[in-house]
DOLUMVEX-150087 format. One line per 5 residues: for each residue z, y, x of N, C-alpha, C. Coordinates in pm, whole numbers, plus 50000, padded with zeros to 5 digits. Atoms other than C-alpha are relative to their C-alpha. Example, Ala and Ser with C-alpha at 12.3 -4.5 7.8 and 13.67 -1.06 7.14 Angstrom:
<nodes>
50000 49881 50089 50780 49550 51230 50000 50120 50090  49994 49881 49918 50714 49894 51367 50073 50109 49923;
</nodes>
This chain:
<nodes>
50120 50078 50019 38756 79336 36792 50033 49853 50021  49976 50143 49990 38762 78960 36739 49921 49938 50113  50074 50070 49895 38645 78707 36988 49906 49899 49936  50101 50093 50050 38344 78483 36942 50039 49859 50038  49966 50140 49977 38422 78114 36905 49895 49911 49935;
50088 50100 50059 38210 77810 36837 50088 49890 49942  49924 50109 50061 38346 77552 36595 49903 49891 49955  50080 50112 50048 38217 77209 36505 50052 49961 49861  49964 50035 50137 38212 77117 36138 49960 49856 49973  50038 50135 50042 38227 76762 36014 49934 50011 49862;
50073 50000 50128 38039 76663 35697 50086 50052 49886  49912 49955 50108 38341 76724 35475 50019 50152 50004  49984 49854 49988 38392 77077 35610 49870 50071 49961  50128 49940 50038 38020 77153 35575 49983 50001 49848  50010 50009 50145 38029 77035 35215 50091 50103 49932;
49907 49902 50056 38336 77251 35142 49943 50141 50011  50056 49866 49979 38172 77560 35293 49880 50022 49909  50117 49988 50089 37847 77495 35105 50043 50022 49856  49950 49985 50137 38043 77460 34781 50055 50141 49978  49944 49865 50013 38229 77787 34841 49889 50105 49992;
50113 49906 50003 37902 77967 34910 49921 49987 49871  50077 50026 50121 37719 77806 34618 50072 50055 49876  49922 49953 50114 38003 77891 34377 50019 50152 50000  49991 49854 49993 37987 78254 34490 50138 50050 50038  49865 49957 49960 38346 78258 34618 49996 50087 50125;
50013 49925 49875 38231 78397 34954 49853 50027 50024  50138 49962 49974 37919 78567 35084 49940 49940 50125  50052 50055 49874 37893 78403 35425 50095 49893 50052  49917 50102 49935 38019 78115 35635 50118 50065 50070  49892 49929 49931 38221 78366 35839 50115 50033 49904;
49896 49967 50098 38407 78475 35525 50080 49877 49960  49930 50124 50036 38489 78115 35433 50095 49959 50112  49917 50038 49885 38618 78039 35784 50117 50097 50015  49891 49901 49992 38819 78365 35792 50106 49973 49895  49905 50029 50108 38977 78280 35456 50081 49875 50032;
49930 50124 49965 39062 77929 35575 50103 50025 50110  49905 49969 49892 39223 78065 35893 50119 50079 49948  49887 49925 50059 39431 78310 35688 50094 49906 49926  49916 50098 50071 39553 78021 35471 50084 49922 50101  49925 50073 49897 39650 77827 35784 50110 50086 50061;
49899 49910 49944 39831 78130 35926 50117 50017 49904  49893 49985 50099 40027 78183 35603 50083 49873 49989  49927 50126 50005 40117 77813 35594 50092 49987 50121  49917 50006 49879 40244 77831 35953 50120 50094 49987  49891 49905 50021 40452 78138 35863 50102 49945 49901;
49909 50059 50099 40597 77966 35555 50078 49883 50060  49933 50112 49935 40675 77655 35760 50111 50049 50093  49899 49944 49909 40859 77868 36018 50119 50055 49922  49891 49947 50084 41060 78044 35746 50082 49886 49942  49930 50115 50056 41143 77712 35582 50088 49933 50104;
49922 50061 49892 41259 77569 35916 50123 50084 50032  49887 49912 49972 41480 77874 35976 50105 49991 49889  49906 50013 50112 41634 77842 35629 50078 49869 50012  49934 50129 49984 41707 77473 35685 50100 50004 50115  49908 49988 49886 41859 77550 36025 50125 50079 49961;
49887 49920 50046 42078 77815 35865 50091 49922 49907  49921 50079 50094 42188 77583 35587 50080 49891 50072  49934 50109 49928 42278 77313 35838 50097 50051 50107  49916 49944 49894 42469 77550 36068 50148 50005 49963  49860 50001 50041 42788 77522 35867 50039 50122 49919;
49948 49889 50080 43007 77759 35678 50000 50130 50082  49999 49872 49929 42986 78129 35765 50142 50033 50047  49871 49955 49948 43264 78278 35975 50021 50145 49961  49965 49862 50033 43445 78598 35887 49954 50092 50112  50049 49903 49902 43294 78901 36059 50092 50120 50001;
49915 49882 49983 43522 79172 36194 49919 50107 50072  50084 49895 49945 43309 79481 36245 50069 50082 50108  49926 49921 49902 43579 79674 36431 50014 49925 50132  49987 50082 49879 43635 79388 36674 49865 49991 50072  50135 50008 49942 43259 79356 36727 49967 50129 50075;
50028 49872 49934 43224 79729 36806 50086 50020 50123  49911 49989 49884 43524 79722 37037 49948 49917 50117  50056 50088 49896 43370 79431 37229 49874 50060 50060  50120 49935 49949 43037 79614 37255 50034 50117 50092  49959 49887 49918 43206 79927 37387 50062 49953 50132;
49937 50052 49879 43411 79724 37634 49894 49953 50099  50104 50055 49912 43097 79555 37771 49901 50103 50049  50117 49918 49970 42848 79840 37765 50029 50149 50021  49971 49858 49985 43021 80181 37762 50088 50018 50121  49922 49976 49876 43143 80312 38093 50049 50141 50008;
</nodes>
């Protein structure tokens, strides 16, 4: 169950919501706000993915991976 929050809308936000309702895009103010929050969430997720990609690209050339050496090291550290 969601939590109840109070939000303040400036004139521009009120106009946007009224337009969305008038155009029939949404049935209630709650639906407009929910849709806007989903857009913000998706944008935050995309921004995080983009930042991770940039970090990966800037991390340098990949190093050769030796699976056998990796497993041997794991066994040495964790298997008794």
